[in-house]
C-alpha positions in Angstrom: -35.2 -1.6 89.0 -37.7 1.1 90.1 -36.8 4.3 91.9 -39.1 3.4 94.9 -41.1 0.4 96.0 -44.7 0.9 96.9 -46.7 -1.3 99.3 -49.4 -3.7 98.0 -52.1 -1.2 98.6 -53.8 1.4 96.4 -56.5 3.9 97.4 -58.4 5.7 94.7 -59.2 9.2 96.1 -62.4 11.0 94.9 -63.9 14.3 95.8 -67.6 14.2 97.0 -70.0 16.7 98.5 -71.2 14.4 101.3 -68.9 11.5 102.4 -71.6 9.9 104.5 -74.2 9.8 101.7 -71.5 8.7 99.2 -70.4 5.8 101.6 -74.1 4.7 101.8 -74.3 4.8 98.0 -71.1 2.7 97.5 -72.3 0.2 100.2 -75.7 -0.2 98.6 -74.8 0.0 94.9 -71.4 -1.8 94.8 -71.3 -3.8 98.0 -68.2 -1.9 99.4 -67.7 -1.8 103.1 -67.1 1.3 105.2 -63.7 1.2 106.9 -64.0 4.5 108.7 -65.2 8.1 108.6 -62.5 10.6 109.8 -64.8 13.6 110.2 -62.1 15.9 111.6 -60.1 15.3 108.3 -63.1 15.4 105.9 -62.2 11.9 104.8 -63.8 8.5 104.6 -62.5 5.1 103.3 -64.4 2.2 101.7 -63.0 -1.3 101.2 -63.7 -2.4 97.6 -64.2 -6.1 96.6 -60.6 -6.2 95.5 -58.0 -7.0 98.2 -55.6 -4.0 98.8 -57.8 -1.5 96.9 -59.8 1.1 98.8 -61.8 4.1 97.7 -61.2 7.4 99.6 -63.9 10.0 99.8 -62.6 13.5 100.3 -65.4 16.0 101.2 -65.3 19.2 99.1 -67.8 22.0 98.8 -67.3 21.9 95.0 -66.1 18.4 94.1 -64.4 17.9 90.7 -66.1 14.8 89.1 -63.8 12.5 87.3 -60.8 13.7 89.3 -59.6 10.4 90.7 -56.2 10.2 92.2 -54.5 6.8 92.8 -52.9 6.8 96.2 -50.1 4.3 96.7 -49.2 3.0 100.1 -45.5 3.5 101.0 -43.5 2.6 104.1 -41.3 5.6 104.2 -42.7 8.6 102.3 -39.9 11.0 103.0 -37.3 8.6 101.6 -39.4 7.8 98.6 -40.1 11.5 97.9 -36.4 12.3 98.1 -35.6 9.6 95.5 -38.4 10.7 93.2 -37.3 14.3 93.4 -33.7 13.3 92.6 -35.2 11.6 89.5 -36.8 15.0 88.6 -40.3 14.0 89.4 -42.5 17.1 90.1 -44.4 17.3 93.4 -47.4 19.5 94.2 -46.1 21.4 97.2 -45.0 20.1 100.6 -45.9 16.8 102.2 -49.1 17.0 104.1 -49.3 15.4 107.6 -52.3 14.5 109.6 -50.7 13.6 112.9 -51.4 10.0 114.1 -53.2 9.3 110.8 -51.4 9.8 107.5 -48.6 11.5 105.6 -49.3 12.3 101.9 -47.5 13.8 98.9 -49.0 14.5 95.5 -46.7 14.1 92.4 -47.2 14.0 88.7 -46.4 11.6 85.8 -44.9 13.0 82.6 -48.4 13.8 81.2 -49.5 15.7 84.3 -51.6 13.0 85.9 -51.8 13.4 89.6 -50.6 10.5 91.8 -50.1 10.3 95.5 -48.0 8.5 98.1 -49.4 7.8 101.5 -47.6 6.6 104.6 -49.8 5.2 107.3 -49.1 6.8 110.7 -51.6 4.8 112.7 -49.4 1.8 113.1 -51.6 -0.3 110.7 -51.3 -0.9 107.0 -51.2 2.0 104.5 
């Protein structure tokens, strides 16, 4: 039995210099659909052609190409984090909260690969 149970969603977060231009590229090149631009958070999301899998575009002045972080939807991030920490899983700092939008926490697998949990605070799916 697993320590936590993630939702049936995954977001692959990538850093980009211009979210709007990147969204246009993903729409035109791969047929992904824009879900939303959250300009105040520097974040955009695209629906891929795979149900439950989205691409997140985080805007950064100096993006790190190849640095993709799988983001797993979770119903109760605080509870899941507590269980993972009890199992000696290393987290990268405190849980981040964008009120009314999302709660996230980055953690690492045994090889140092970054993974993230995200709890949807909008009342919709994670």
